C-alpha positions as CSV (number, residue, x, y, z in Angstrom):
1,M,7.9,-102.7,92.3
2,A,9.5,-102.5,88.2
3,S,8.4,-104.7,85.2
4,T,10.3,-106.1,83.2
5,S,9.2,-103.6,81.0
6,G,10.4,-100.7,83.5
7,L,7.8,-99.5,84.0
8,R,5.8,-99.1,87.9
9,S,3.2,-101.7,89.1
10,P,-0.3,-100.1,89.1
11,P,-1.1,-99.7,92.8
12,P,-3.2,-101.6,94.0
13,P,-7.4,-100.7,93.8
14,R,-8.9,-98.7,97.2
15,S,-11.1,-99.7,99.4
16,D,-14.9,-98.7,98.2
17,A,-15.6,-97.7,102.0
18,A,-15.9,-94.9,102.8
19,S,-13.6,-92.8,104.4
20,P,-13.7,-91.6,108.3
21,R,-12.2,-88.4,107.7
22,P,-14.3,-85.5,107.4
23,K,-14.4,-84.6,102.8
24,F,-13.4,-81.4,102.8
25,D,-15.9,-79.0,100.2
26,S,-13.3,-77.5,97.3
27,E,-16.4,-76.8,95.3
28,L,-17.2,-74.3,97.6
29,L,-13.8,-73.3,98.1
30,K,-13.5,-73.0,94.0
31,A,-16.1,-69.9,94.3
32,Y,-15.2,-68.1,96.7
33,M,-11.6,-67.9,94.9
34,K,-13.2,-67.2,91.2
35,K,-14.7,-64.0,93.6
36,L,-11.6,-63.2,95.6
37,L,-9.8,-63.3,92.3
38,S,-11.1,-60.5,90.8
39,S,-12.7,-58.1,93.1
40,T,-9.2,-57.7,94.2
41,L,-7.5,-57.6,90.3
42,Q,-10.2,-56.5,87.7
43,N,-9.5,-53.0,88.2
44,N,-5.5,-53.4,89.2
45,S,-2.9,-53.1,87.0
46,W,1.1,-54.2,86.8
47,P,2.8,-51.9,88.8
48,D,5.4,-49.0,87.8
49,Q,9.0,-50.7,88.8
50,K,8.4,-48.2,92.1
51,E,5.6,-49.4,93.3
52,R,6.7,-53.1,93.5
53,E,5.3,-54.1,96.4
54,R,1.6,-54.0,95.7
55,V,2.6,-57.1,94.6
56,K,3.6,-58.5,97.4
57,E,0.9,-56.5,98.7
58,W,-1.9,-58.8,97.2
59,I,0.0,-62.2,96.8
60,H,-0.3,-61.6,100.9
61,E,-3.8,-60.2,101.4
62,I,-5.2,-63.6,98.7
63,G,-2.8,-66.4,100.5
64,A,-4.0,-64.8,104.2
65,R,-8.2,-64.8,103.6
66,V,-8.4,-68.2,100.6
67,K,-7.2,-69.6,103.7
68,E,-9.7,-68.0,106.1
69,R,-11.7,-69.3,104.6
70,M,-10.5,-72.6,104.3
71,V,-10.5,-72.8,107.3
72,E,-14.6,-71.1,108.1
73,I,-15.3,-74.5,104.9
74,Q,-13.7,-76.7,107.7
75,P,-12.1,-75.7,111.1
76,R,-10.9,-79.3,112.1
77,G,-8.8,-82.2,111.3
78,F,-7.2,-80.6,107.7
79,K,-3.7,-79.0,107.3
80,Y,-3.3,-76.0,104.4
81,I,-1.5,-74.9,101.9
82,V,-2.2,-72.1,99.8
83,F,0.6,-71.1,96.8
84,T,-0.3,-68.0,94.9
85,Q,1.2,-66.3,91.9
86,I,0.8,-62.6,90.4
87,N,3.5,-62.2,86.9
88,E,3.5,-59.2,84.7
89,N,1.5,-60.2,81.8
90,L,2.8,-60.2,78.7
91,G,1.5,-61.6,75.8
92,Q,3.0,-65.7,77.3
93,G,1.2,-69.0,77.3
94,G,1.3,-70.4,80.6
95,R,-0.7,-73.7,82.4
96,A,-0.6,-75.2,85.7
97,D,-1.7,-78.5,86.8
98,L,-1.3,-79.8,90.0
99,S,-2.7,-83.2,91.3
100,L,-2.1,-85.5,95.0
101,H,-2.9,-88.9,95.5
102,W,-2.5,-89.3,99.7
103,E,-5.9,-90.0,100.9
104,D,-9.8,-89.8,99.6
105,T,-10.2,-86.8,101.8
106,D,-7.1,-84.7,99.5
107,V,-8.3,-81.2,97.8
108,V,-6.2,-79.6,96.2
109,A,-7.9,-76.5,94.8
110,Q,-7.1,-74.2,91.7
111,E,-8.0,-70.8,89.9
112,M,-6.7,-68.7,87.7
113,Y,-7.1,-65.1,87.2
114,S,-5.6,-62.4,84.6
115,N,-6.2,-58.9,82.7
116,D,-4.2,-57.0,80.5
117,T,-1.4,-56.1,82.5
118,L,-1.8,-59.2,85.1
119,I,-2.3,-62.9,85.7
120,C,-2.7,-64.5,88.9
121,I,-2.3,-67.9,90.2
122,C,-4.2,-68.9,93.9
123,I,-3.6,-72.6,94.6
124,A,-4.8,-74.6,97.8
125,F,-4.2,-77.8,99.2
126,A,-6.6,-79.6,102.2
127,I,-4.7,-82.3,103.3
128,A,-6.4,-84.8,106.2
């Protein structure tokens, strides 16, 4: 509902009661993602035009392995979404921020890796 100033009213406070849903360990996933991005990309550079399929392969591999790890951490009770993006590093700035506000048990984990020639952002959602 809008207030007289045109801004929305704050949402009602959430209950302090513990949720019966399982909690996803996002810190465990973040540590895995950090190691995975580094080990997958550290010895690679942005490919020439003829080899651009390699970028698609890296994206697919990272996304699949993150999802597999998410299922290992919490095999039931969540839907998983993994977004991976790799761009050429031309010295540009960049930032990616996400938050979610559905249930107390939902989490988002984000990691970024960069070297002299490429930038990778991987974002994973676990939604109860």
